[in-house]
PDB file of N, H, CA, C and O in Angstrom:
ATOM      1  N   MET A   1     110.130  93.133  97.756  1.00  0.00           N
ATOM      2  CA  MET A   1     110.064  91.671  97.832  1.00  0.00           C
ATOM      3  C   MET A   1     112.218  91.512  97.839  1.00  0.00           C
ATOM      4  O   MET A   1     112.710  90.546  98.422  1.00  0.00           O
ATOM      5  N   LEU A   2     112.892  92.271  97.334  1.00  0.00           N
ATOM      6  H   LEU A   2     112.493  93.056  96.860  1.00  0.00           H
ATOM      7  CA  LEU A   2     113.995  92.607  97.302  1.00  0.00           C
ATOM      8  C   LEU A   2     114.567  93.261  98.192  1.00  0.00           C
ATOM      9  O   LEU A   2     115.753  93.262  98.522  1.00  0.00           O
ATOM     10  N   GLN A   3     113.193  94.162  98.817  1.00  0.00           N
ATOM     11  H   GLN A   3     112.229  94.162  98.549  1.00  0.00           H
ATOM     12  CA  GLN A   3     113.995  94.860 100.225  1.00  0.00           C
ATOM     13  C   GLN A   3     114.376  93.544 101.197  1.00  0.00           C
ATOM     14  O   GLN A   3     115.451  93.059 101.553  1.00  0.00           O
ATOM     15  N   TRP A   4     113.108  93.237 101.428  1.00  0.00           N
ATOM     16  H   TRP A   4     112.235  93.631 101.140  1.00  0.00           H
ATOM     17  CA  TRP A   4     113.315  92.046 102.360  1.00  0.00           C
ATOM     18  C   TRP A   4     114.485  90.943 102.433  1.00  0.00           C
ATOM     19  O   TRP A   4     114.849  90.472 103.511  1.00  0.00           O
ATOM     20  N   ALA A   5     115.132  90.510 100.997  1.00  0.00           N
ATOM     21  H   ALA A   5     114.836  90.892 100.122  1.00  0.00           H
ATOM     22  CA  ALA A   5     116.005  90.036 100.945  1.00  0.00           C
ATOM     23  C   ALA A   5     117.493  90.811 101.179  1.00  0.00           C
ATOM     24  O   ALA A   5     118.513  90.263 101.597  1.00  0.00           O
ATOM     25  N   LEU A   6     117.390  91.782 100.918  1.00  0.00           N
ATOM     26  H   LEU A   6     116.562  92.227 100.579  1.00  0.00           H
ATOM     27  CA  LEU A   6     118.451  92.481 101.279  1.00  0.00           C
ATOM     28  C   LEU A   6     118.581  92.877 103.153  1.00  0.00           C
ATOM     29  O   LEU A   6     119.625  93.001 103.794  1.00  0.00           O
ATOM     30  N   ILE A   7     117.192  92.996 103.650  1.00  0.00           N
ATOM     31  H   ILE A   7     116.345  92.895 103.129  1.00  0.00           H
ATOM     32  CA  ILE A   7     117.123  93.242 105.054  1.00  0.00           C
ATOM     33  C   ILE A   7     118.035  91.746 105.638  1.00  0.00           C
ATOM     34  O   ILE A   7     118.979  91.697 106.427  1.00  0.00           O
ATOM     35  N   PHE A   8     117.486  90.870 105.066  1.00  0.00           N
ATOM     36  H   PHE A   8     116.719  90.909 104.424  1.00  0.00           H
ATOM     37  CA  PHE A   8     117.949  89.560 105.654  1.00  0.00           C
ATOM     38  C   PHE A   8     119.358  89.382 105.413  1.00  0.00           C
ATOM     39  O   PHE A   8     119.869  88.946 106.444  1.00  0.00           O
ATOM     40  N   LEU A   9     120.268  89.543 104.427  1.00  0.00           N
ATOM     41  H   LEU A   9     119.853  89.898 103.589  1.00  0.00           H
ATOM     42  CA  LEU A   9     121.281  89.695 104.330  1.00  0.00           C
ATOM     43  C   LEU A   9     122.239  90.677 104.914  1.00  0.00           C
ATOM     44  O   LEU A   9     123.386  90.417 105.277  1.00  0.00           O
ATOM     45  N   ILE A  10     121.732  91.661 104.956  1.00  0.00           N
ATOM     46  H   ILE A  10     120.800  91.872 104.660  1.00  0.00           H
ATOM     47  CA  ILE A  10     122.131  92.962 106.326  1.00  0.00           C
ATOM     48  C   ILE A  10     122.686  92.130 107.515  1.00  0.00           C
ATOM     49  O   ILE A  10     123.859  92.042 107.878  1.00  0.00           O
ATOM     50  N   VAL A  11     121.082  91.270 108.277  1.00  0.00           N
ATOM     51  H   VAL A  11     120.129  91.341 107.982  1.00  0.00           H
ATOM     52  CA  VAL A  11     121.377  90.529 109.416  1.00  0.00           C
ATOM     53  C   VAL A  11     121.935  89.433 109.572  1.00  0.00           C
ATOM     54  O   VAL A  11     121.936  88.834 110.647  1.00  0.00           O
ATOM     55  N   ALA A  12     122.571  88.958 108.357  1.00  0.00           N
ATOM     56  H   ALA A  12     122.570  89.444 107.484  1.00  0.00           H
ATOM     57  CA  ALA A  12     123.103  87.648 108.050  1.00  0.00           C
ATOM     58  C   ALA A  12     124.545  88.164 108.133  1.00  0.00           C
ATOM     59  O   ALA A  12     125.420  87.442 108.611  1.00  0.00           O
ATOM     60  N   LEU A  13     124.821  89.430 107.667  1.00  0.00           N
ATOM     61  H   LEU A  13     124.110  90.016 107.278  1.00  0.00           H
ATOM     62  CA  LEU A  13     126.465  89.623 107.782  1.00  0.00           C
ATOM     63  C   LEU A  13     126.594  90.649 109.405  1.00  0.00           C
ATOM     64  O   LEU A  13     127.695  90.968 109.853  1.00  0.00           O
ATOM     65  N   VAL A  14     125.538  90.959 109.953  1.00  0.00           N
ATOM     66  H   VAL A  14     124.644  90.700 109.588  1.00  0.00           H
ATOM     67  CA  VAL A  14     126.001  91.179 111.212  1.00  0.00           C
ATOM     68  C   VAL A  14     126.148  90.239 112.046  1.00  0.00           C
ATOM     69  O   VAL A  14     126.964  90.242 112.968  1.00  0.00           O
ATOM     70  N   ALA A  15     125.254  89.238 111.745  1.00  0.00           N
ATOM     71  H   ALA A  15     124.592  89.235 110.996  1.00  0.00           H
ATOM     72  CA  ALA A  15     125.422  87.869 112.800  1.00  0.00           C
ATOM     73  C   ALA A  15     126.827  87.322 112.713  1.00  0.00           C
ATOM     74  O   ALA A  15     127.533  87.024 113.676  1.00  0.00           O
ATOM     75  N   ALA A  16     127.197  87.210 111.204  1.00  0.00           N
ATOM     76  H   ALA A  16     126.623  87.452 110.421  1.00  0.00           H
ATOM     77  CA  ALA A  16     128.334  86.500 110.989  1.00  0.00           C
ATOM     78  C   ALA A  16     129.799  87.207 111.543  1.00  0.00           C
ATOM     79  O   ALA A  16     130.885  86.646 111.689  1.00  0.00           O
ATOM     80  N   ALA A  17     129.394  88.810 111.831  1.00  0.00           N
ATOM     81  H   ALA A  17     128.511  89.265 111.713  1.00  0.00           H
ATOM     82  CA  ALA A  17     130.332  89.222 112.182  1.00  0.00           C
ATOM     83  C   ALA A  17     130.405  89.503 114.029  1.00  0.00           C
ATOM     84  O   ALA A  17     131.251  90.143 114.654  1.00  0.00           O
ATOM     85  N   LEU A  18     129.595  89.007 114.375  1.00  0.00           N
ATOM     86  H   LEU A  18     128.908  88.486 113.867  1.00  0.00           H
ATOM     87  CA  LEU A  18     129.324  89.159 115.946  1.00  0.00           C
ATOM     88  C   LEU A  18     129.280  87.733 116.140  1.00  0.00           C
ATOM     89  O   LEU A  18     128.953  87.426 117.287  1.00  0.00           O
ATOM     90  N   GLY A  19     129.539  86.656 115.269  1.00  0.00           N
ATOM     91  H   GLY A  19     129.805  86.906 114.338  1.00  0.00           H
ATOM     92  CA  GLY A  19     130.404  85.326 115.884  1.00  0.00           C
ATOM     93  C   GLY A  19     128.664  84.463 115.692  1.00  0.00           C
ATOM     94  O   GLY A  19     128.773  83.495 116.444  1.00  0.00           O
ATOM     95  N   PHE A  20     127.608  84.424 115.224  1.00  0.00           N
ATOM     96  H   PHE A  20     127.520  85.211 114.613  1.00  0.00           H
ATOM     97  CA  PHE A  20     126.158  83.402 115.678  1.00  0.00           C
ATOM     98  C   PHE A  20     126.160  83.476 114.226  1.00  0.00           C
ATOM     99  O   PHE A  20     125.651  84.156 113.336  1.00  0.00           O
ATOM    100  N   GLY A  21     127.148  82.239 114.398  1.00  0.00           N
ATOM    101  H   GLY A  21     127.562  81.687 115.122  1.00  0.00           H
ATOM    102  CA  GLY A  21     126.599  81.177 113.138  1.00  0.00           C
ATOM    103  C   GLY A  21     125.857  80.908 112.173  1.00  0.00           C
ATOM    104  O   GLY A  21     125.774  81.142 110.968  1.00  0.00           O
ATOM    105  N   GLY A  22     124.994  80.008 113.480  1.00  0.00           N
ATOM    106  H   GLY A  22     125.062  79.818 114.459  1.00  0.00           H
ATOM    107  CA  GLY A  22     123.686  79.709 112.813  1.00  0.00           C
ATOM    108  C   GLY A  22     122.740  80.367 112.408  1.00  0.00           C
ATOM    109  O   GLY A  22     121.943  79.980 111.553  1.00  0.00           O
ATOM    110  N   LEU A  23     122.703  82.045 113.295  1.00  0.00           N
ATOM    111  H   LEU A  23     123.350  82.360 113.990  1.00  0.00           H
ATOM    112  CA  LEU A  23     121.736  82.538 112.907  1.00  0.00           C
ATOM    113  C   LEU A  23     122.049  83.364 111.680  1.00  0.00           C
ATOM    114  O   LEU A  23     121.189  84.083 111.171  1.00  0.00           O
ATOM    115  N   ALA A  24     123.316  83.260 111.186  1.00  0.00           N
ATOM    116  H   ALA A  24     124.014  82.675 111.599  1.00  0.00           H
ATOM    117  CA  ALA A  24     124.015  84.292 110.039  1.00  0.00           C
ATOM    118  C   ALA A  24     123.430  83.155 108.786  1.00  0.00           C
ATOM    119  O   ALA A  24     122.788  83.488 107.790  1.00  0.00           O
ATOM    120  N   GLY A  25     123.819  81.860 109.126  1.00  0.00           N
ATOM    121  H   GLY A  25     124.340  81.589 109.935  1.00  0.00           H
ATOM    122  CA  GLY A  25     123.191  81.247 107.910  1.00  0.00           C
ATOM    123  C   GLY A  25     121.740  80.543 107.824  1.00  0.00           C
ATOM    124  O   GLY A  25     121.287  79.809 106.945  1.00  0.00           O
ATOM    125  N   THR A  26     121.153  81.010 109.036  1.00  0.00           N
ATOM    126  H   THR A  26     121.521  81.606 109.750  1.00  0.00           H
ATOM    127  CA  THR A  26     119.823  80.583 108.618  1.00  0.00           C
ATOM    128  C   THR A  26     119.316  81.866 107.593  1.00  0.00           C
ATOM    129  O   THR A  26     118.520  81.717 106.665  1.00  0.00           O
ATOM    130  N   ALA A  27     120.061  83.350 108.038  1.00  0.00           N
ATOM    131  H   ALA A  27     120.707  83.471 108.791  1.00  0.00           H
ATOM    132  CA  ALA A  27     119.023  84.793 107.594  1.00  0.00           C
ATOM    133  C   ALA A  27     119.749  84.543 106.009  1.00  0.00           C
ATOM    134  O   ALA A  27     119.184  85.164 105.108  1.00  0.00           O
ATOM    135  N   VAL A  28     121.031  83.631 105.575  1.00  0.00           N
ATOM    136  H   VAL A  28     121.490  83.128 106.307  1.00  0.00           H
ATOM    137  CA  VAL A  28     121.341  83.746 104.238  1.00  0.00           C
ATOM    138  C   VAL A  28     120.937  82.861 103.456  1.00  0.00           C
ATOM    139  O   VAL A  28     121.177  82.947 102.252  1.00  0.00           O
ATOM    140  N   SER A  29     120.217  81.795 104.000  1.00  0.00           N
ATOM    141  H   SER A  29     120.022  81.725 104.978  1.00  0.00           H
ATOM    142  CA  SER A  29     119.262  80.880 103.340  1.00  0.00           C
ATOM    143  C   SER A  29     118.310  81.956 103.362  1.00  0.00           C
ATOM    144  O   SER A  29     118.461  82.366 102.211  1.00  0.00           O
ATOM    145  N   ILE A  30     117.517  82.630 103.824  1.00  0.00           N
ATOM    146  H   ILE A  30     117.394  82.298 104.759  1.00  0.00           H
ATOM    147  CA  ILE A  30     115.990  83.028 104.049  1.00  0.00           C
ATOM    148  C   ILE A  30     116.211  84.033 102.454  1.00  0.00           C
ATOM    149  O   ILE A  30     115.822  83.907 101.293  1.00  0.00           O
ATOM    150  N   ALA A  31     117.062  85.041 103.225  1.00  0.00           N
ATOM    151  H   ALA A  31     117.378  85.143 104.169  1.00  0.00           H
ATOM    152  CA  ALA A  31     117.613  86.137 102.046  1.00  0.00           C
ATOM    153  C   ALA A  31     117.849  85.374 100.477  1.00  0.00           C
ATOM    154  O   ALA A  31     117.405  86.046  99.546  1.00  0.00           O
ATOM    155  N   LYS A  32     118.481  84.082 100.107  1.00  0.00           N
ATOM    156  H   LYS A  32     118.842  83.536 100.864  1.00  0.00           H
ATOM    157  CA  LYS A  32     118.396  83.554  98.900  1.00  0.00           C
ATOM    158  C   LYS A  32     117.147  82.893  98.707  1.00  0.00           C
ATOM    159  O   LYS A  32     117.231  82.074  97.792  1.00  0.00           O
ATOM    160  N   ILE A  33     116.155  82.943  99.171  1.00  0.00           N
ATOM    161  H   ILE A  33     116.086  83.608  99.914  1.00  0.00           H
ATOM    162  CA  ILE A  33     115.041  82.050  98.694  1.00  0.00           C
ATOM    163  C   ILE A  33     114.168  82.898  98.513  1.00  0.00           C
ATOM    164  O   ILE A  33     113.243  82.634  97.744  1.00  0.00           O
ATOM    165  N   ILE A  34     114.237  84.274  99.243  1.00  0.00           N
ATOM    166  H   ILE A  34     114.987  84.489  99.868  1.00  0.00           H
ATOM    167  CA  ILE A  34     113.603  85.745  98.569  1.00  0.00           C
ATOM    168  C   ILE A  34     113.958  85.922  97.451  1.00  0.00           C
ATOM    169  O   ILE A  34     113.144  86.041  96.535  1.00  0.00           O
ATOM    170  N   PHE A  35     115.291  85.982  97.274  1.00  0.00           N
ATOM    171  H   PHE A  35     115.952  85.885  98.018  1.00  0.00           H
ATOM    172  CA  PHE A  35     115.806  86.439  96.027  1.00  0.00           C
ATOM    173  C   PHE A  35     115.116  85.393  94.703  1.00  0.00           C
ATOM    174  O   PHE A  35     114.291  85.700  93.843  1.00  0.00           O
ATOM    175  N   VAL A  36     115.527  84.623  94.847  1.00  0.00           N
ATOM    176  H   VAL A  36     116.197  84.374  95.546  1.00  0.00           H
ATOM    177  CA  VAL A  36     114.799  83.567  93.899  1.00  0.00           C
ATOM    178  C   VAL A  36     113.654  83.727  93.715  1.00  0.00           C
ATOM    179  O   VAL A  36     113.400  83.762  92.511  1.00  0.00           O
ATOM    180  N   VAL A  37     112.517  83.886  94.565  1.00  0.00           N
ATOM    181  H   VAL A  37     112.723  83.858  95.543  1.00  0.00           H
ATOM    182  CA  VAL A  37     111.172  84.009  94.545  1.00  0.00           C
ATOM    183  C   VAL A  37     111.094  85.549  93.337  1.00  0.00           C
ATOM    184  O   VAL A  37     110.599  85.535  92.210  1.00  0.00           O
ATOM    185  N   ALA A  38     111.571  86.422  93.848  1.00  0.00           N
ATOM    186  H   ALA A  38     111.973  86.434  94.764  1.00  0.00           H
ATOM    187  CA  ALA A  38     111.240  87.526  93.644  1.00  0.00           C
ATOM    188  C   ALA A  38     111.898  87.781  92.286  1.00  0.00           C
ATOM    189  O   ALA A  38     111.298  88.543  91.527  1.00  0.00           O
ATOM    190  N   LEU A  39     113.380  87.091  91.767  1.00  0.00           N
ATOM    191  H   LEU A  39     113.867  86.472  92.383  1.00  0.00           H
ATOM    192  CA  LEU A  39     113.695  86.866  90.561  1.00  0.00           C
ATOM    193  C   LEU A  39     112.794  86.334  89.427  1.00  0.00           C
ATOM    194  O   LEU A  39     112.599  86.897  88.350  1.00  0.00           O
ATOM    195  N   ILE A  40     112.174  84.932  89.919  1.00  0.00           N
ATOM    196  H   ILE A  40     112.332  84.474  90.794  1.00  0.00           H
ATOM    197  CA  ILE A  40     111.191  84.516  88.998  1.00  0.00           C
ATOM    198  C   ILE A  40     109.581  85.317  89.048  1.00  0.00           C
ATOM    199  O   ILE A  40     108.779  85.139  88.131  1.00  0.00           O
ATOM    200  N   LEU A  41     109.333  86.008  89.981  1.00  0.00           N
ATOM    201  H   LEU A  41     109.985  86.153  90.726  1.00  0.00           H
ATOM    202  CA  LEU A  41     108.042  86.836  89.968  1.00  0.00           C
ATOM    203  C   LEU A  41     108.353  87.733  88.779  1.00  0.00           C
ATOM    204  O   LEU A  41     107.461  88.012  87.978  1.00  0.00           O
ATOM    205  N   PHE A  42     109.948  88.325  88.602  1.00  0.00           N
ATOM    206  H   PHE A  42     110.673  88.098  89.253  1.00  0.00           H
ATOM    207  CA  PHE A  42     109.806  89.425  87.723  1.00  0.00           C
ATOM    208  C   PHE A  42     109.969  89.021  86.457  1.00  0.00           C
ATOM    209  O   PHE A  42     109.603  89.729  85.519  1.00  0.00           O
ATOM    210  N   LEU A  43     110.663  87.571  86.251  1.00  0.00           N
ATOM    211  H   LEU A  43     110.960  86.995  87.013  1.00  0.00           H
ATOM    212  CA  LEU A  43     110.569  86.577  84.688  1.00  0.00           C
ATOM    213  C   LEU A  43     109.772  86.617  84.160  1.00  0.00           C
ATOM    214  O   LEU A  43     109.693  87.198  83.078  1.00  0.00           O
ATOM    215  N   ILE A  44     108.719  85.912  84.811  1.00  0.00           N
ATOM    216  H   ILE A  44     108.783  85.439  85.690  1.00  0.00           H
ATOM    217  CA  ILE A  44     107.236  85.503  84.542  1.00  0.00           C
ATOM    218  C   ILE A  44     106.611  87.340  83.994  1.00  0.00           C
ATOM    219  O   ILE A  44     106.266  87.715  82.873  1.00  0.00           O
ATOM    220  N   SER A  45     106.680  88.171  85.382  1.00  0.00           N
ATOM    221  H   SER A  45     106.960  87.867  86.293  1.00  0.00           H
ATOM    222  CA  SER A  45     105.961  89.458  84.561  1.00  0.00           C
ATOM    223  C   SER A  45     106.983  90.225  83.257  1.00  0.00           C
ATOM    224  O   SER A  45     106.575  91.184  82.601  1.00  0.00           O
ATOM    225  N   ALA A  46     108.049  89.727  83.104  1.00  0.00           N
ATOM    226  H   ALA A  46     108.380  88.948  83.636  1.00  0.00           H
ATOM    227  CA  ALA A  46     108.370  90.477  81.664  1.00  0.00           C
ATOM    228  C   ALA A  46     108.022  89.350  80.617  1.00  0.00           C
ATOM    229  O   ALA A  46     107.807  89.755  79.475  1.00  0.00           O
ATOM    230  N   ILE A  47     107.945  88.131  80.819  1.00  0.00           N
ATOM    231  H   ILE A  47     108.119  87.801  81.747  1.00  0.00           H
ATOM    232  CA  ILE A  47     107.495  87.453  79.736  1.00  0.00           C
ATOM    233  C   ILE A  47     105.738  87.882  79.382  1.00  0.00           C
ATOM    234  O   ILE A  47     105.171  88.171  78.328  1.00  0.00           O
ATOM    235  N   MET A  48     105.309  87.770  80.642  1.00  0.00           N
ATOM    236  H   MET A  48     105.770  87.535  81.498  1.00  0.00           H
ATOM    237  CA  MET A  48     103.651  88.421  80.262  1.00  0.00           C
ATOM    238  C   MET A  48     103.534  89.533  79.678  1.00  0.00           C
ATOM    239  O   MET A  48     102.593  89.514  78.884  1.00  0.00           O
ATOM    240  N   HIS A  49     104.303  90.902  79.737  1.00  0.00           N
ATOM    241  H   HIS A  49     105.067  90.917  80.382  1.00  0.00           H
ATOM    242  CA  HIS A  49     104.327  91.845  79.007  1.00  0.00           C
ATOM    243  C   HIS A  49     104.790  91.697  77.515  1.00  0.00           C
ATOM    244  O   HIS A  49     104.289  92.318  76.578  1.00  0.00           O
ATOM    245  N   LEU A  50     106.104  90.531  77.397  1.00  0.00           N
ATOM    246  H   LEU A  50     106.511  90.027  78.158  1.00  0.00           H
ATOM    247  CA  LEU A  50     106.195  90.827  75.916  1.00  0.00           C
ATOM    248  C   LEU A  50     104.973  89.913  75.351  1.00  0.00           C
ATOM    249  O   LEU A  50     104.303  90.306  74.396  1.00  0.00           O
ATOM    250  N   VAL A  51     104.733  88.726  75.967  1.00  0.00           N
ATOM    251  H   VAL A  51     105.278  88.407  76.743  1.00  0.00           H
ATOM    252  CA  VAL A  51     103.214  88.015  75.083  1.00  0.00           C
ATOM    253  C   VAL A  51     102.418  89.010  75.093  1.00  0.00           C
ATOM    254  O   VAL A  51     102.090  88.917  73.910  1.00  0.00           O
ATOM    255  N   ARG A  52     101.728  90.059  75.539  1.00  0.00           N
ATOM    256  H   ARG A  52     101.995  90.134  76.500  1.00  0.00           H
ATOM    257  CA  ARG A  52     100.734  90.738  75.759  1.00  0.00           C
ATOM    258  C   ARG A  52     100.898  91.713  74.684  1.00  0.00           C
ATOM    259  O   ARG A  52     100.079  91.837  73.773  1.00  0.00           O
ATOM    260  N   GLY A  53     102.137  92.514  74.819  1.00  0.00           N
ATOM    261  H   GLY A  53     102.802  92.413  75.559  1.00  0.00           H
ATOM    262  CA  GLY A  53     102.737  93.282  73.756  1.00  0.00           C
ATOM    263  C   GLY A  53     101.976  94.519  74.374  1.00  0.00           C
ATOM    264  O   GLY A  53     101.433  94.622  75.474  1.00  0.00           O
ATOM    265  N   ARG A  54     102.087  95.363  73.413  1.00  0.00           N
ATOM    266  H   ARG A  54     102.528  95.278  72.519  1.00  0.00           H
ATOM    267  CA  ARG A  54     101.297  96.904  73.972  1.00  0.00           C
ATOM    268  C   ARG A  54     100.147  97.097  73.789  1.00  0.00           C
ATOM    269  O   ARG A  54      99.777  96.845  72.642  1.00  0.00           O
ATOM    270  N   GLY A  55      99.276  97.514  74.586  1.00  0.00           N
ATOM    271  H   GLY A  55      99.577  97.720  75.518  1.00  0.00           H
ATOM    272  CA  GLY A  55      97.769  98.069  74.094  1.00  0.00           C
ATOM    273  C   GLY A  55      97.783  99.275  73.804  1.00  0.00           C
ATOM    274  O   GLY A  55      98.513 100.247  74.001  1.00  0.00           O
ATOM    275  N   VAL A  56      96.460  98.949  73.094  1.00  0.00           N
ATOM    276  H   VAL A  56      95.866  98.160  72.935  1.00  0.00           H
ATOM    277  CA  VAL A  56      96.090 100.312  72.409  1.00  0.00           C
ATOM    278  C   VAL A  56      94.870 101.410  73.455  1.00  0.00           C
ATOM    279  O   VAL A  56      94.502 102.504  73.027  1.00  0.00           O
TER     280      VAL A  56
END
C-alpha cells in the first residue's frame, strides 16, 4: 500500500515540474490518503500483535 502512495507522490512531483497544478494537487491528495490508511492499518496490526502476545 505504501508503494501506491510513493507512486502517486512521484506522479505529483513530475506533474508539478511540468506545470500541471491540478493534477499534481490531486495526486498529492491521493498519496496522503493512502499513506494515512496504511499508517492506520499498521497501528492496528501492531496493537493486535501486542494484545495477542506470542503464541506457543
